[in-house]
N, C-alpha and C positions, 0 to 999 in steps of 0.2 A: 504494500500500500504506500503510495507516495505521500510526502509530507503535506502537499496541497490538499489531497483528498482527506487526510486525517484532520486538517484544520477545518475543512468544510463540515465534516461529521460532528466535530466538537461544537462548532458554531450552531449547527442545527439542533443539537442536544440542548444547548443553553437556551435557545428560543423556546423549545418545547417545555422545558422546566419553568421558564418565566411565565408562559401562558397558563400552565397548570397551576402555578402559585396564585396568579391573579384570579383565575376561575374559582379556586378554592376559597380565596378571601371573600369574593363577592357572593358565593353561595351560602356562606355561613350566617344564619340567623339575621337576614336582612342587612348584612354588612356590618353588624355590630356584635360585640362579644357578650354584652349584658342583655338578657332577655327582658321583655316588657313586663312590668309588675304594677300593681296598684290600680289606680283609676283608669289609666289608658289600656291596661291589659283586659279590663272588663267593659270597655266602652261599647262593644257590640254584643255583649252577652245578652241573650234573650231577645235581641232585636230581629224582627222579621216583618214582613208585610202584614201579618195577622195581628201583631202586638203593638205596632206603632200607629199613632193617631195623626201625627204631623211631622213633616220634614222641612227644615228651612236651610236653604243654601244661598250664600252670599259671596260675591267675588267680582272680578273685573267685568264679567258679562251681565252683572245686575243681580237682583234678588229673585229667587224662585221659592215658592211655598207649595209643597205637596200636602194636600189635606184629604182626609177620608178614611179609607180602610181597604181591605182586600177586595180588589175588583171594582172599586168605585172611587178612584182618585181624581181629584181636580188639581189644577195648577194655577195659582193666583186667581182662583175663583172660576176658572174656565175648564172645559173638558181636557183631560190629559191624554196624551198619546199612550195607549195601553202597551205598545211595544217598548217605548222608552222607559215606562215605569217597570215593566217586567225585567228589562236588562239591568236597571238600577238595583232591584232587589236581588237579582242573581249575583251581582258583584258583591253586595253586602253580605249575602249568605256565605260566600266563599272567602271573605276577608280573613286574613291572619295578621296579627301584630308581630312584626319582627324585632330585631335588636336595637339597642340604643346606639345612635351614631353621633350624637353631640349633646353636650350639656352646657356649653358656653353660649349665652345669648348673642355674642358677636357673630356666631355662625348662622343666625336665623335668616338674615337677608340673603345669604348665599344659597340657602336651601329653600327660599321662597315661603318661609313660615313666620316672617316678621309681622307684627301687628298691622303695619301699613302695607296693603297690597295683597295679603294672603287671602285665600278663600276660607270660608268657615262652613261647618256642617253642624246643625243642631237637630236632635231627634227627641221627640216627646214620646215617652213610654211610661206607663204606670204612674202618671201624675208627676213624673220627673223629667228633667231635660238634660240630655247628655250632649256635650259640645266637643268639637274637634277642629283644630286649625289644619288645613290641608295645603301643602306647598307644592314644590316642583316634583318632577319625576325623580324617583330614587335611583339607586345604582344600577337597576335593571329595568327593562321595559315592563310595564304593568305594576310598578311599585311607586309609592308616593312617600315623601317626607311628611310626617304629621307630629303634632304635639297637642297637649291639652292647654286651652287658654289659661294664661297666668302662670304657666310652668315653663321652665327653660329646656327641659329634656326633649330631644327630638328623636323619634323612632321611624322605622320604615314599615309601612303597611304593605302586605302582600295582596295585591288585587288592584284593578284599574279604577280606584276610587276617584282620583284626580280628574279624569276626563268627564266623569258624570257631574261632579260638584261644580265644575267650571262651564257646564253647558249653558247656553243662552236660553231665555224663556221660550223663544220660538221653537227650539228643538224639543221642548217638553209638551207643547200644545198639540191637541188633536186638530189636524188640518183637513179632515174629511168634511166636505160640504154636504153631499148627498150620496147615498148608496141604496139602489133599489134593484128589484128583480125586473130587468128590462123586458123579459118575455111577456109580462102582463101589460106592457104599454101598447095601446092601439091608436092613440091620438097625441100629437105634440103641437102645442100652440106657441109660436115664436113671434116676438116683436123685437126688432133691432133698429135702434135709432129712428123710431117713429113709423117703421114699415112692418105691419103685422102680416102673418100668413099661417096656414095650418097644414100639417102633414097627417096623413092617415095610413095605417098599415093595411096592406092587402094580404093576399095569401103568402107572398114572399117578398114583396117590394113596398117601399114607401112612395106614396104619391102626394101631390097637392090635393086639397079637399075637393077640387073640381075634377079630379081624375088625371090631371096632367102629370107627366113624368118628372122625376127629380134626378139630381146628381146622386147616384147611389152611394158614392164614397162620403159625400158631405152628410147625407141622411144617416148613414151608419155611424159617422163620427159623433153625432148628437147622442145616439143611443149608447155608444161606447162610453161617453163621458158620464151619462146618467148612471151607468153601472157602478162607478166609483170615482166621484169627482174630488180630486185632491187639490187644495189651495197651495199657493207658494208661501203663504204666511198668514198671520193674523194681524189685523189693524186695530188701532185705538180710535175712539171717536174723534180725537184731536188731529189725527193724521189728515193731511190735505187731500190725499187720494180718497179717503172715506167720506169726504164732504162733497164729492162730485155728484152731479145730478143723475137721475135714473137714465140708463142708456139702453136697457133691454130686459126681456123676460123670456124664460123658457118654462113651459108648463106641460107636464106629462100626465096623461089620464089613462085609466083602464077602461075596460068594456062597459062598466057600470057608470062611467063618468066621474069616478072618484079620483081625486088628485093624488098621484104617487110622488111627485116631486115638483117643487116650484123654486126656480133659481132666478134671482134678479141681479143685474150687473149695473155698474155705474157707467157714466159717459167717459169718453177719452179716446186716445189713439194708440195706447200701448197697454200696460197693466191697468186693471180696473178693480174696483171693489166688487165683492159678490156676497150675497146672503141667500140662505135657504129659508123657506117659510117655516115658522116655528122655532127658528134658531136666532138668538139675539146677537151672535158673534158676527163681526164684519171680517171677511177674509180678503186676502190679496190674491187675485187670479191672474196668472200669466197670460200674455196676449194670445199665444197659440191656443190656449184652452178657451179663451173668450170666443175665438173664431170657430171653435169646434162645438161648444155648448150652445151658442147663440149666433149661428151664421146669418149673414145677410141673405135676403131673398135672391140676390144676384148669384151668390155662391151656391144656392140650392138649385139653380136652374141647370138642366141637362147640358153637358158640354162645358160647363164653367170650370 
């Protein structure tokens, strides 16, 4: 074996040992030697979707309040996205508190757990409130630096808690405007920018009320949107877009004349506000969905 080859082998061995040492260091108890004890060790004890009555999260993206109980959560008083809530509780159920990584408050800013700028999590359970400061990502993906408010010790939580606590309100809200069984729809009344028309379902095709043909793709698009209409976001009453005038309406009825869905949209040239009958929430509807759910008569004409 040549001297050059021997040096290469020794160098490779040094690299392997170094990588192994780093991996061993990071895999041990969340990066710290002292296990979590006391208040922070029990912060999530007994916590589940079935036992908690309210969750409050505050951070750079604003304040989020989940209220209710299993299967009936609201977010800031509005309907919550069930998928987002389920994912949150899945993370909480799997959380583990790792080791101590810092006890000097001078390290708080570096880890994102300083009082100014950190996110906070408060959980109401059994008449008590448990609080946690949630900082930056920990030494590995899916970990977070955490500490109890008023205490200097920083630990590593095992579980992607940070990404959920820092989610914006819009990511928690239910953005479904309407969802119906479109097979029951036999009549659709549409008005767009002051021009009304009616579609009726034949054996297999949609026609205008007078029997004239339609653009099958455009007509199918209306039905497809009614099957599950998802908004781009939720608006407040103060939003300028929410104050726009009425621009159109789509009404779907069944064979008995009962209303299955009624969606109104605001005026404008791009995104518009949208509301469903019986729902007080004002939604933001993307322009392409506006054109699909409430198309102009011109777009409904054959060949358009």
